[in-house]
SEMAR-173684 format. One line per field, with one value per residue (C-alpha): x, y, z; chain; residue number from 1. Coordinates in nm, 2 decimals. Each point is the difference from the previous one (the first is absolute). Layout:
N
east c(X / ...)
north c(Y / ...)
up c(Z / ...)
chaine c(A / ...)
num c(NUM / ...)
//
This chain:
525
east c(12.99 / 0.30 / 0.00 / 0.23 / 0.02 / 0.14 / -0.02 / 0.05 / -0.15 / 0.05 / -0.30 / -0.03 / -0.06 / -0.21 / -0.16 / 0.12 / 0.34 / -0.09 / 0.09 / 0.34 / 0.07 / -0.12 / 0.22 / 0.29 / -0.05 / -0.03 / 0.28 / -0.21 / -0.09 / -0.34 / -0.18 / 0.06 / -0.24 / -0.36 / -0.27 / 0.08 / -0.18 / 0.05 / -0.01 / 0.09 / 0.10 / 0.13 / 0.18 / 0.38 / 0.09 / 0.29 / 0.25 / -0.20 / -0.01 / 0.06 / -0.33 / -0.10 / -0.30 / 0.10 / -0.15 / -0.06 / -0.11 / -0.11 / 0.16 / -0.08 / 0.32 / 0.11 / 0.26 / -0.14 / 0.18 / 0.33 / -0.05 / -0.13 / 0.30 / 0.20 / -0.17 / -0.28 / -0.32 / -0.31 / -0.33 / -0.33 / -0.34 / -0.11 / -0.30 / -0.30 / -0.18 / -0.31 / -0.25 / 0.03 / -0.34 / -0.31 / -0.36 / -0.07 / -0.35 / -0.08 / -0.34 / 0.01 / 0.17 / 0.34 / -0.04 / 0.27 / 0.00 / 0.20 / 0.06 / 0.38 / 0.28 / -0.03 / -0.37 / -0.03 / 0.28 / -0.14 / -0.35 / 0.16 / 0.18 / -0.29 / -0.24 / 0.23 / -0.01 / -0.37 / -0.04 / -0.30 / 0.06 / -0.14 / 0.19 / -0.09 / 0.14 / -0.09 / 0.08 / -0.11 / 0.11 / 0.28 / -0.20 / -0.22 / 0.30 / 0.20 / -0.30 / -0.03 / 0.40 / 0.00 / -0.29 / 0.17 / 0.32 / -0.18 / -0.27 / 0.13 / -0.33 / 0.11 / -0.22 / 0.12 / -0.11 / 0.18 / 0.34 / 0.36 / 0.01 / -0.30 / -0.14 / 0.09 / 0.36 / 0.07 / 0.22 / 0.27 / -0.23 / 0.06 / 0.38 / 0.29 / -0.09 / 0.34 / 0.07 / 0.35 / 0.01 / 0.26 / -0.16 / 0.11 / -0.28 / -0.07 / -0.34 / 0.12 / 0.04 / -0.38 / -0.11 / 0.20 / -0.14 / -0.35 / 0.02 / 0.15 / -0.29 / -0.26 / 0.18 / 0.31 / 0.30 / 0.21 / 0.34 / -0.10 / 0.12 / 0.35 / 0.06 / 0.20 / -0.24 / -0.33 / -0.30 / -0.35 / -0.11 / -0.36 / -0.11 / 0.07 / -0.09 / -0.38 / -0.01 / 0.15 / -0.22 / -0.30 / 0.09 / 0.08 / -0.35 / -0.16 / 0.21 / -0.13 / -0.37 / 0.04 / 0.15 / -0.30 / 0.13 / -0.25 / 0.11 / -0.16 / 0.12 / -0.08 / -0.02 / 0.17 / 0.09 / -0.16 / 0.03 / 0.15 / -0.18 / 0.24 / -0.12 / 0.22 / 0.31 / -0.16 / -0.14 / -0.34 / -0.14 / 0.08 / -0.22 / 0.02 / -0.21 / -0.07 / -0.24 / -0.28 / 0.08 / 0.16 / 0.06 / 0.14 / 0.18 / 0.07 / 0.37 / 0.25 / 0.28 / 0.07 / 0.30 / 0.07 / 0.18 / -0.12 / 0.28 / 0.19 / -0.26 / -0.30 / 0.03 / -0.37 / 0.10 / 0.27 / -0.22 / -0.27 / 0.26 / 0.12 / -0.34 / -0.08 / 0.32 / 0.25 / 0.34 / 0.17 / 0.34 / 0.16 / 0.29 / 0.25 / -0.12 / 0.10 / -0.16 / 0.15 / -0.04 / 0.03 / 0.29 / -0.02 / 0.30 / 0.02 / 0.05 / 0.24 / 0.22 / -0.04 / 0.10 / 0.31 / 0.11 / -0.05 / 0.12 / 0.23 / 0.01 / -0.13 / -0.36 / 0.00 / -0.01 / -0.36 / 0.03 / 0.01 / -0.31 / -0.09 / 0.24 / -0.12 / 0.20 / 0.00 / 0.17 / 0.03 / 0.17 / 0.04 / 0.07 / 0.19 / -0.32 / -0.13 / -0.25 / 0.02 / -0.16 / -0.02 / -0.16 / -0.30 / -0.24 / 0.21 / -0.22 / 0.23 / -0.19 / -0.28 / -0.20 / -0.12 / -0.36 / -0.26 / -0.06 / -0.24 / -0.26 / -0.17 / -0.16 / 0.21 / 0.34 / 0.28 / 0.18 / 0.27 / 0.13 / 0.18 / -0.12 / 0.13 / -0.10 / 0.18 / 0.18 / 0.14 / 0.00 / -0.10 / 0.22 / 0.06 / 0.13 / -0.20 / 0.12 / -0.11 / 0.27 / -0.08 / 0.10 / -0.02 / -0.24 / 0.00 / -0.24 / 0.23 / -0.14 / -0.33 / -0.23 / -0.12 / -0.30 / 0.05 / -0.17 / 0.21 / 0.20 / -0.33 / -0.10 / 0.33 / -0.05 / -0.37 / 0.14 / 0.27 / -0.27 / -0.22 / 0.27 / 0.10 / -0.35 / -0.03 / 0.33 / -0.10 / -0.31 / -0.26 / -0.09 / 0.25 / 0.27 / 0.32 / 0.26 / 0.33 / 0.33 / 0.33 / 0.28 / 0.23 / -0.26 / -0.06 / 0.40 / -0.03 / -0.32 / -0.19 / -0.33 / -0.01 / -0.22 / -0.01 / 0.20 / 0.34 / 0.12 / -0.21 / -0.38 / -0.19 / -0.22 / -0.24 / -0.37 / -0.23 / 0.29 / 0.24 / 0.02 / 0.34 / 0.12 / 0.24 / 0.00 / 0.18 / -0.34 / -0.17 / 0.19 / 0.14 / 0.33 / 0.18 / -0.12 / 0.11 / 0.34 / 0.08 / -0.07 / 0.20 / 0.29 / -0.05 / -0.04 / 0.37 / 0.11 / -0.20 / 0.12 / 0.35 / -0.12 / -0.20 / 0.08 / -0.30 / -0.20 / -0.01 / -0.06 / -0.17 / -0.27 / -0.09 / -0.35 / -0.11 / -0.38 / -0.16 / -0.09 / 0.11 / -0.15 / -0.13 / 0.32 / -0.06 / -0.24 / 0.05 / -0.12 / 0.04 / -0.28 / 0.18 / -0.02 / 0.14 / 0.01 / -0.16 / -0.31 / -0.08 / 0.16 / -0.27 / -0.26 / -0.03 / -0.13 / 0.12 / 0.28 / 0.16 / 0.21 / 0.15 / 0.15 / -0.29 / 0.03 / 0.35 / 0.17 / 0.10 / 0.16 / -0.13 / -0.20 / 0.21 / 0.05 / -0.35 / -0.11 / 0.24 / -0.13 / -0.38 / 0.11 / 0.16 / -0.31 / -0.21 / 0.21 / -0.04 / -0.38 / -0.01 / 0.20 / -0.24 / -0.33)
north c(14.51 / -0.15 / -0.26 / -0.30 / -0.25 / -0.34 / -0.10 / -0.36 / -0.22 / -0.37 / -0.19 / -0.15 / 0.33 / 0.19 / 0.32 / -0.08 / 0.11 / 0.34 / 0.25 / -0.14 / 0.00 / 0.34 / 0.15 / -0.18 / 0.13 / 0.36 / -0.03 / 0.08 / -0.20 / -0.19 / 0.23 / 0.27 / -0.15 / 0.07 / -0.11 / -0.20 / -0.03 / -0.27 / 0.14 / -0.34 / -0.35 / -0.26 / -0.32 / -0.04 / -0.36 / 0.04 / -0.12 / -0.28 / -0.19 / 0.35 / 0.15 / 0.36 / 0.25 / 0.30 / 0.32 / 0.37 / 0.20 / 0.33 / 0.05 / 0.27 / 0.06 / 0.25 / 0.29 / -0.08 / 0.34 / -0.11 / -0.34 / 0.20 / 0.20 / -0.31 / -0.09 / -0.22 / 0.03 / 0.17 / -0.15 / 0.17 / -0.15 / 0.05 / 0.20 / -0.26 / -0.01 / 0.18 / -0.05 / 0.34 / 0.15 / 0.01 / 0.14 / -0.05 / -0.17 / -0.08 / -0.05 / -0.36 / -0.24 / -0.17 / -0.36 / -0.23 / -0.33 / -0.28 / -0.03 / -0.13 / 0.23 / 0.25 / 0.06 / -0.05 / 0.30 / 0.21 / 0.00 / 0.04 / 0.31 / 0.16 / -0.08 / 0.15 / 0.31 / 0.02 / -0.12 / -0.22 / -0.34 / -0.32 / -0.31 / -0.29 / -0.35 / -0.32 / -0.21 / 0.00 / 0.13 / -0.15 / -0.19 / -0.17 / -0.04 / -0.19 / -0.25 / -0.06 / -0.03 / -0.25 / -0.20 / -0.01 / -0.12 / -0.26 / -0.14 / 0.14 / 0.19 / 0.33 / 0.31 / 0.21 / 0.32 / -0.05 / -0.16 / 0.07 / 0.23 / 0.19 / 0.17 / 0.26 / 0.07 / -0.15 / -0.29 / 0.10 / -0.06 / -0.37 / 0.00 / 0.07 / 0.39 / 0.10 / 0.35 / 0.03 / 0.19 / 0.12 / 0.32 / 0.33 / 0.23 / 0.23 / -0.13 / -0.35 / 0.10 / 0.11 / -0.33 / -0.19 / 0.25 / -0.06 / -0.40 / 0.05 / 0.24 / -0.27 / -0.29 / -0.12 / -0.05 / 0.31 / -0.16 / 0.02 / 0.36 / -0.09 / -0.36 / -0.04 / -0.25 / 0.07 / -0.22 / 0.02 / -0.36 / -0.12 / -0.02 / 0.37 / 0.12 / -0.11 / 0.20 / 0.30 / 0.02 / -0.05 / 0.28 / 0.23 / -0.08 / 0.12 / 0.31 / 0.07 / -0.05 / 0.23 / 0.25 / -0.02 / -0.22 / -0.24 / -0.36 / -0.25 / -0.35 / -0.27 / 0.27 / -0.04 / 0.26 / -0.12 / 0.33 / 0.35 / 0.28 / 0.22 / 0.34 / 0.24 / -0.15 / 0.01 / -0.25 / 0.07 / -0.32 / -0.35 / -0.30 / -0.24 / -0.34 / -0.11 / -0.16 / 0.22 / -0.02 / 0.26 / 0.35 / 0.30 / 0.26 / 0.33 / 0.11 / 0.24 / -0.14 / -0.40 / -0.17 / -0.32 / -0.26 / -0.33 / -0.23 / -0.25 / -0.25 / 0.22 / -0.18 / 0.09 / 0.36 / 0.01 / -0.14 / 0.28 / 0.27 / -0.10 / -0.01 / 0.35 / 0.14 / 0.03 / -0.02 / -0.33 / -0.10 / -0.36 / -0.03 / -0.22 / -0.24 / -0.35 / -0.35 / -0.30 / -0.21 / 0.01 / -0.15 / -0.13 / -0.09 / -0.07 / 0.32 / -0.14 / -0.07 / 0.34 / 0.16 / -0.23 / 0.08 / 0.39 / 0.03 / -0.32 / -0.11 / 0.32 / -0.12 / -0.21 / 0.31 / 0.04 / 0.39 / 0.04 / 0.06 / -0.30 / 0.08 / 0.03 / 0.07 / 0.19 / -0.16 / 0.07 / -0.17 / 0.10 / -0.28 / -0.02 / -0.08 / 0.38 / -0.12 / 0.07 / -0.14 / 0.14 / -0.05 / 0.21 / 0.06 / -0.25 / -0.09 / -0.12 / -0.22 / 0.00 / -0.21 / -0.03 / 0.11 / -0.06 / 0.32 / -0.06 / 0.25 / -0.16 / -0.35 / -0.24 / 0.13 / -0.06 / 0.29 / -0.01 / 0.27 / 0.02 / 0.11 / 0.03 / 0.13 / 0.27 / -0.24 / -0.18 / -0.34 / -0.26 / -0.29 / 0.10 / 0.30 / 0.07 / 0.21 / 0.06 / -0.12 / 0.18 / 0.03 / 0.34 / 0.02 / 0.30 / 0.12 / -0.15 / -0.35 / 0.08 / 0.10 / 0.36 / -0.01 / 0.22 / -0.24 / -0.31 / 0.00 / -0.04 / -0.27 / -0.18 / 0.01 / -0.13 / -0.29 / -0.10 / 0.01 / -0.22 / -0.24 / 0.01 / -0.08 / -0.29 / -0.16 / 0.04 / -0.21 / 0.28 / 0.05 / 0.30 / -0.24 / 0.15 / -0.21 / -0.04 / -0.17 / -0.02 / 0.18 / -0.31 / -0.15 / 0.33 / 0.00 / -0.36 / 0.06 / -0.29 / 0.01 / 0.03 / -0.25 / 0.16 / 0.24 / -0.02 / 0.20 / 0.29 / -0.03 / 0.23 / 0.24 / 0.09 / -0.07 / -0.16 / -0.23 / -0.08 / -0.26 / -0.12 / 0.00 / 0.10 / 0.38 / -0.02 / -0.14 / 0.30 / 0.31 / 0.13 / -0.11 / 0.34 / 0.02 / -0.36 / 0.03 / 0.34 / -0.13 / -0.28 / 0.19 / 0.26 / -0.25 / -0.12 / 0.37 / 0.09 / -0.28 / 0.16 / 0.30 / -0.16 / -0.36 / -0.22 / 0.21 / -0.28 / -0.27 / -0.31 / -0.02 / 0.37 / 0.03 / 0.19 / 0.08 / 0.14 / 0.25 / 0.35 / 0.22 / 0.31 / 0.16 / 0.33 / 0.12 / -0.09 / 0.32 / 0.38 / 0.26 / 0.28 / 0.32 / 0.37 / 0.23 / -0.28 / -0.01 / -0.26 / 0.11 / 0.20 / -0.03 / 0.27 / -0.08 / -0.37 / -0.09 / -0.35 / -0.08 / -0.30 / -0.33 / -0.10 / 0.30 / -0.08 / 0.28 / -0.18 / -0.34 / -0.04 / 0.15 / 0.28 / 0.12 / -0.07 / 0.22 / 0.28 / -0.01 / 0.02 / 0.31 / 0.16 / -0.04 / 0.13 / 0.31 / 0.03 / -0.05 / 0.29 / 0.22 / -0.02 / 0.02)
up c(10.16 / -0.16 / -0.29 / 0.02 / -0.28 / -0.02 / 0.36 / 0.03 / 0.27 / 0.05 / -0.12 / 0.33 / 0.17 / -0.25 / 0.13 / 0.34 / -0.07 / -0.15 / 0.28 / 0.05 / -0.37 / -0.04 / 0.29 / -0.14 / -0.36 / 0.15 / 0.25 / 0.31 / 0.31 / -0.02 / 0.25 / -0.27 / -0.24 / 0.01 / -0.24 / -0.28 / -0.31 / -0.24 / -0.37 / -0.16 / 0.08 / -0.24 / 0.07 / -0.11 / -0.08 / -0.20 / 0.23 / 0.13 / 0.25 / 0.14 / -0.08 / 0.12 / 0.00 / -0.17 / 0.11 / -0.10 / 0.34 / 0.07 / 0.38 / 0.25 / 0.20 / 0.24 / -0.11 / -0.35 / -0.13 / 0.09 / -0.18 / -0.31 / 0.00 / -0.01 / -0.34 / 0.10 / -0.22 / 0.14 / -0.05 / 0.02 / -0.06 / -0.36 / -0.09 / -0.05 / -0.32 / -0.03 / -0.26 / -0.22 / 0.06 / 0.18 / -0.05 / -0.37 / -0.03 / -0.35 / -0.15 / -0.05 / 0.22 / -0.10 / -0.12 / 0.12 / -0.16 / 0.20 / 0.36 / 0.00 / 0.12 / -0.29 / 0.01 / 0.39 / 0.06 / -0.28 / 0.16 / 0.33 / -0.07 / -0.20 / 0.28 / 0.26 / -0.20 / -0.02 / -0.34 / -0.03 / -0.17 / -0.09 / 0.02 / -0.22 / 0.09 / -0.21 / 0.31 / 0.33 / 0.36 / 0.15 / 0.27 / -0.27 / -0.22 / 0.24 / 0.04 / -0.38 / -0.05 / 0.28 / -0.13 / -0.34 / 0.14 / 0.21 / -0.25 / -0.35 / -0.01 / -0.18 / 0.01 / -0.31 / 0.17 / 0.36 / -0.01 / 0.05 / -0.29 / 0.02 / 0.33 / 0.26 / 0.02 / -0.35 / -0.07 / 0.24 / 0.30 / -0.04 / -0.02 / 0.22 / 0.00 / -0.12 / 0.01 / -0.12 / -0.34 / -0.25 / -0.07 / 0.22 / 0.09 / 0.27 / 0.05 / 0.13 / 0.35 / -0.02 / -0.14 / 0.29 / 0.26 / -0.12 / 0.03 / 0.35 / 0.07 / -0.11 / 0.18 / -0.17 / 0.21 / 0.08 / -0.12 / -0.36 / 0.02 / 0.04 / -0.11 / -0.33 / -0.12 / 0.18 / -0.02 / 0.15 / -0.04 / -0.12 / 0.37 / 0.08 / -0.37 / 0.03 / 0.33 / -0.17 / -0.31 / 0.21 / 0.21 / -0.30 / -0.14 / 0.33 / -0.01 / -0.35 / 0.09 / 0.29 / -0.24 / -0.22 / -0.29 / -0.14 / -0.04 / -0.23 / 0.03 / -0.26 / -0.26 / -0.33 / -0.25 / -0.32 / -0.23 / -0.04 / -0.18 / -0.20 / -0.17 / -0.19 / 0.16 / 0.36 / 0.25 / 0.06 / 0.17 / 0.13 / -0.02 / 0.27 / 0.10 / 0.34 / 0.21 / -0.08 / -0.37 / -0.25 / 0.06 / -0.17 / 0.22 / -0.14 / 0.07 / -0.14 / 0.20 / 0.01 / 0.15 / -0.14 / 0.22 / -0.13 / 0.11 / -0.23 / -0.03 / -0.13 / -0.33 / -0.08 / 0.07 / -0.24 / -0.27 / 0.08 / 0.00 / -0.34 / -0.14 / 0.15 / -0.18 / 0.29 / -0.10 / 0.11 / -0.07 / 0.07 / 0.24 / 0.16 / 0.27 / 0.14 / 0.05 / 0.18 / 0.31 / 0.40 / 0.13 / 0.37 / 0.24 / 0.37 / 0.16 / 0.23 / -0.30 / -0.15 / 0.33 / 0.03 / -0.35 / 0.07 / 0.36 / 0.07 / 0.35 / 0.11 / -0.11 / 0.31 / 0.22 / -0.01 / -0.02 / -0.39 / -0.22 / -0.25 / -0.30 / -0.36 / -0.32 / -0.29 / -0.33 / -0.36 / -0.28 / -0.36 / -0.24 / -0.34 / -0.17 / 0.07 / 0.27 / 0.36 / 0.32 / 0.33 / 0.34 / 0.10 / 0.30 / 0.22 / 0.31 / 0.32 / 0.22 / -0.25 / -0.23 / -0.37 / -0.05 / -0.24 / -0.17 / -0.30 / -0.09 / -0.31 / -0.01 / -0.18 / 0.09 / 0.26 / 0.12 / 0.29 / 0.23 / 0.34 / 0.32 / 0.37 / 0.33 / 0.18 / 0.22 / -0.29 / 0.20 / -0.28 / -0.06 / -0.37 / -0.20 / -0.29 / -0.29 / -0.35 / -0.27 / -0.33 / -0.34 / -0.20 / -0.27 / -0.28 / -0.24 / -0.27 / 0.12 / -0.11 / -0.30 / -0.05 / 0.20 / 0.30 / 0.22 / -0.12 / 0.32 / 0.22 / -0.24 / 0.05 / 0.38 / -0.03 / -0.21 / 0.24 / 0.31 / -0.20 / -0.09 / 0.38 / 0.08 / -0.21 / 0.11 / 0.34 / -0.04 / -0.08 / 0.37 / 0.08 / 0.13 / -0.16 / -0.21 / 0.21 / -0.05 / 0.21 / -0.11 / -0.06 / -0.21 / -0.19 / -0.11 / -0.08 / -0.21 / 0.18 / 0.16 / 0.38 / 0.21 / 0.35 / 0.22 / 0.17 / 0.31 / -0.12 / 0.03 / -0.25 / 0.18 / -0.28 / 0.05 / -0.08 / -0.09 / -0.29 / -0.27 / -0.06 / -0.35 / -0.27 / -0.05 / -0.34 / -0.11 / 0.13 / -0.03 / -0.33 / -0.11 / 0.03 / 0.37 / 0.10 / -0.19 / 0.16 / 0.37 / -0.07 / -0.07 / 0.25 / 0.28 / 0.02 / -0.04 / 0.30 / 0.19 / -0.03 / 0.16 / 0.29 / 0.09 / 0.00 / -0.25 / -0.23 / 0.27 / -0.16 / 0.23 / -0.05 / -0.13 / -0.33 / -0.01 / -0.33 / -0.10 / 0.11 / -0.26 / 0.17 / 0.12 / -0.20 / -0.26 / -0.38 / -0.12 / 0.08 / -0.01 / -0.17 / 0.20 / -0.03 / 0.32 / 0.17 / -0.24 / -0.27 / -0.34 / -0.17 / 0.27 / 0.25 / 0.35 / -0.02 / 0.23 / -0.03 / 0.29 / 0.20 / -0.09 / -0.23 / -0.23 / -0.02 / 0.24 / 0.30 / 0.13 / 0.35 / 0.29 / 0.07 / -0.35 / -0.10 / 0.31 / -0.08 / -0.36 / 0.12 / 0.22 / -0.30 / -0.22 / 0.29 / -0.02 / -0.36 / 0.05 / 0.27 / -0.23 / -0.28 / 0.21)
chaine c(A / A / A / A / A / A / A / A / A / A / A / A / A / A / A / A / A / A / A / A / A / A / A / A / A / A / A / A / A / A / A / A / A / A / A / A / A / A / A / A / A / A / A / A / A / A / A / A / A / A / A / A / A / A / A / A / A / A / A / A / A / A / A / A / A / A / A / A / A / A / A / A / A / A / A / A / A / A / A / A / A / A / A / A / A / A / A / A / A / A / A / A / A / A / A / A / A / A / A / A / A / A / A / A / A / A / A / A / A / A / A / A / A / A / A / A / A / A / A / A / A / A / A / A / A / A / A / A / A / A / A / A / A / A / A / A / A / A / A / A / A / A / A / A / A / A / A / A / A / A / A / A / A / A / A / A / A / A / A / A / A / A / A / A / A / A / A / A / A / A / A / A / A / A / A / A / A / A / A / A / A / A / A / A / A / A / A / A / A / A / A / A / A / A / A / A / A / A / A / A / A / A / A / A / A / A / A / A / A / A / A / A / A / A / A / A / A / A / A / A / A / A / A / A / A / A / A / A / A / A / A / A / A / A / A / A / A / A / A / A / A / A / A / A / A / A / A / A / A / A / A / A / A / A / A / A / A / A / A / A / A / A / A / A / A / A / A / A / A / A / A / A / A / A / A / A / A / A / A / A / A / A / A / A / A / A / A / A / A / A / A / A / A / A / A / A / A / A / A / A / A / A / A / A / A / A / A / A / A / A / A / A / A / A / A / A / A / A / A / A / A / A / A / A / A / A / A / A / A / A / A / A / A / A / A / A / A / A / A / A / A / A / A / A / A / A / A / A / A / A / A / A / A / A / A / A / A / A / A / A / A / A / A / A / A / A / A / A / A / A / A / A / A / A / A / A / A / A / A / A / A / A / A / A / A / A / A / A / A / A / A / A / A / A / A / A / A / A / A / A / A / A / A / A / A / A / A / A / A / A / A / A / A / A / A / A / A / A / A / A / A / A / A / A / A / A / A / A / A / A / A / A / A / A / A / A / A / A / A / A / A / A / A / A / A / A / A / A / A / A / A / A / A / A / A / A / A / A / A / A / A / A / A / A / A / A / A / A / A / A / A / A / A / A / A / A / A / A / A / A / A / A / A / A / A / A / A / A / A / A / A / A / A / A / A / A / A / A / A / A / A / A / A / A / A / A / A / A / A / A / A / A / A / A / A / A / A / A / A / A / A / A / A / A / A)
num c(1 / 2 / 3 / 4 / 5 / 6 / 7 / 8 / 9 / 10 / 11 / 12 / 13 / 14 / 15 / 16 / 17 / 18 / 19 / 20 / 21 / 22 / 23 / 24 / 25 / 26 / 27 / 28 / 29 / 30 / 31 / 32 / 33 / 34 / 35 / 36 / 37 / 38 / 39 / 40 / 41 / 42 / 43 / 44 / 45 / 46 / 47 / 48 / 49 / 50 / 51 / 52 / 53 / 54 / 55 / 56 / 57 / 58 / 59 / 60 / 61 / 62 / 63 / 64 / 65 / 66 / 67 / 68 / 69 / 70 / 71 / 72 / 73 / 74 / 75 / 76 / 77 / 78 / 79 / 80 / 81 / 82 / 83 / 84 / 85 / 86 / 87 / 88 / 89 / 90 / 91 / 92 / 93 / 94 / 95 / 96 / 97 / 98 / 99 / 100 / 101 / 102 / 103 / 104 / 105 / 106 / 107 / 108 / 109 / 110 / 111 / 112 / 113 / 114 / 115 / 116 / 117 / 118 / 119 / 120 / 121 / 122 / 123 / 124 / 125 / 126 / 127 / 128 / 129 / 130 / 131 / 132 / 133 / 134 / 135 / 136 / 137 / 138 / 139 / 140 / 141 / 142 / 143 / 144 / 145 / 146 / 147 / 148 / 149 / 150 / 151 / 152 / 153 / 154 / 155 / 156 / 157 / 158 / 159 / 160 / 161 / 162 / 163 / 164 / 165 / 166 / 167 / 168 / 169 / 170 / 171 / 172 / 173 / 174 / 175 / 176 / 177 / 178 / 179 / 180 / 181 / 182 / 183 / 184 / 185 / 186 / 187 / 188 / 189 / 190 / 191 / 192 / 193 / 194 / 195 / 196 / 197 / 198 / 199 / 200 / 201 / 202 / 203 / 204 / 205 / 206 / 207 / 208 / 209 / 210 / 211 / 212 / 213 / 214 / 215 / 216 / 217 / 218 / 219 / 220 / 221 / 222 / 223 / 224 / 225 / 226 / 227 / 228 / 229 / 230 / 231 / 232 / 233 / 234 / 235 / 236 / 237 / 238 / 239 / 240 / 241 / 242 / 243 / 244 / 245 / 246 / 247 / 248 / 249 / 250 / 251 / 252 / 253 / 254 / 255 / 256 / 257 / 258 / 259 / 260 / 261 / 262 / 263 / 264 / 265 / 266 / 267 / 268 / 269 / 270 / 271 / 272 / 273 / 274 / 275 / 276 / 277 / 278 / 279 / 280 / 281 / 282 / 283 / 284 / 285 / 286 / 287 / 288 / 289 / 290 / 291 / 292 / 293 / 294 / 295 / 296 / 297 / 298 / 299 / 300 / 301 / 302 / 303 / 304 / 305 / 306 / 307 / 308 / 309 / 310 / 311 / 312 / 313 / 314 / 315 / 316 / 317 / 318 / 319 / 320 / 321 / 322 / 323 / 324 / 325 / 326 / 327 / 328 / 329 / 330 / 331 / 332 / 333 / 334 / 335 / 336 / 337 / 338 / 339 / 340 / 341 / 342 / 343 / 344 / 345 / 346 / 347 / 348 / 349 / 350 / 351 / 352 / 353 / 354 / 355 / 356 / 357 / 358 / 359 / 360 / 361 / 362 / 363 / 364 / 365 / 366 / 367 / 368 / 369 / 370 / 371 / 372 / 373 / 374 / 375 / 376 / 377 / 378 / 379 / 380 / 381 / 382 / 383 / 384 / 385 / 386 / 387 / 388 / 389 / 390 / 391 / 392 / 393 / 394 / 395 / 396 / 397 / 398 / 399 / 400 / 401 / 402 / 403 / 404 / 405 / 406 / 407 / 408 / 409 / 410 / 411 / 412 / 413 / 414 / 415 / 416 / 417 / 418 / 419 / 420 / 421 / 422 / 423 / 424 / 425 / 426 / 427 / 428 / 429 / 430 / 431 / 432 / 433 / 434 / 435 / 436 / 437 / 438 / 439 / 440 / 441 / 442 / 443 / 444 / 445 / 446 / 447 / 448 / 449 / 450 / 451 / 452 / 453 / 454 / 455 / 456 / 457 / 458 / 459 / 460 / 461 / 462 / 463 / 464 / 465 / 466 / 467 / 468 / 469 / 470 / 471 / 472 / 473 / 474 / 475 / 476 / 477 / 478 / 479 / 480 / 481 / 482 / 483 / 484 / 485 / 486 / 487 / 488 / 489 / 490 / 491 / 492 / 493 / 494 / 495 / 496 / 497 / 498 / 499 / 500 / 501 / 502 / 503 / 504 / 505 / 506 / 507 / 508 / 509 / 510 / 511 / 512 / 513 / 514 / 515 / 516 / 517 / 518 / 519 / 520 / 521 / 522 / 523 / 524 / 525)
//
């Protein structure tokens, strides 16, 4: 097959124009073109209102040898990833803590290699979890053990299911193929900004669970890690609590993938002597615009074609104060969701379904925070997050409604009294207020300076009717569990991994990190 890059197709044609475009690029008749495989597809809106789909293709064509002699680039199917090893069976099962992407893929790879695993998840299976989350959104009745943060699939299950990542790693195609194998849309293999959507993700993680169980993996839901036993610099056991009480499991290898909301786990690790380090993180708000306004700003009049995906954005500004603000986890056609995991705190996040057909575009708008902003305590960042969430809870009315303000009112520093054109999507509801009285001054001041700068990049971003909802505080972990050769510093057999441990920034990178830790475990069995 021949690889063709930068193939432009008018947005109104999409995949339907591929055969003619490939033939034209190769200089052959359309009849000479055989199978076409899409390797990558993105949207090129740099010359709007002329908007194109931009493709990289692998094309089967008659008389391929002659075309290769003319200088066209050959393409062959890359060798698939294979877990490095099979057949080792340790005396004790590998304990995997956490069923987010890192823990899920670590357990999956080890189980497929025949290694017995016990998978501990403090939350519930995704079927029950969906019921618990929906009840919370409708009534404000929070289950601290089963919510948006804790449960099968991790926090990413209730999100947009974004799979785009900044890392480069040969394991990424395996991650994508595994998602497709268990029910994700096949287009995630080639889209420049792939996403699964919460509706598909719930099915995917449930199917992965069934595969783990059929492979012999033991899964314990509603089971929280409460202690780690370390002797002579090596893990020897873990203690966990579940429905049947407290239990100690003998273990030589423990993969620790706790997620970034497991503050009690961080405290336990510190007391056990595990080395933690403060790291940068971010806090801020969710911002909602009308999706049609974002589409118009990004696509121009091509937005009316009906053939383009709901558009998002990625913005960052660095201010003279030394602070920075940026957008994060933008959910086109999505909504702002209640994502608290502790009683007495309000946390927001973004979510959308695969179709991305909601009325609003919901994005995180965050301000960078550094260890220099806090006292020496390694968990000071987590305490800062906790304090912001409690302040938001009180400002919202102490019933899990979230404090909200219109952008126009925020910039004018006056309290909002109701919505404009943009209706907030957060459930159980919002309380209109002045966010300057809720968030720290440096956060508000940075957002106030950043909004006009972002308006210069995307018209309408600082729309006075756009809605700000607080607080977005769980974008990343405020600590890192220090590791060397994938094992915790000074502790053999303990493998911190994923976003909560400070080594990933999204579903794909967390999954890859889990696979790498599984490889390290296997090598050390």
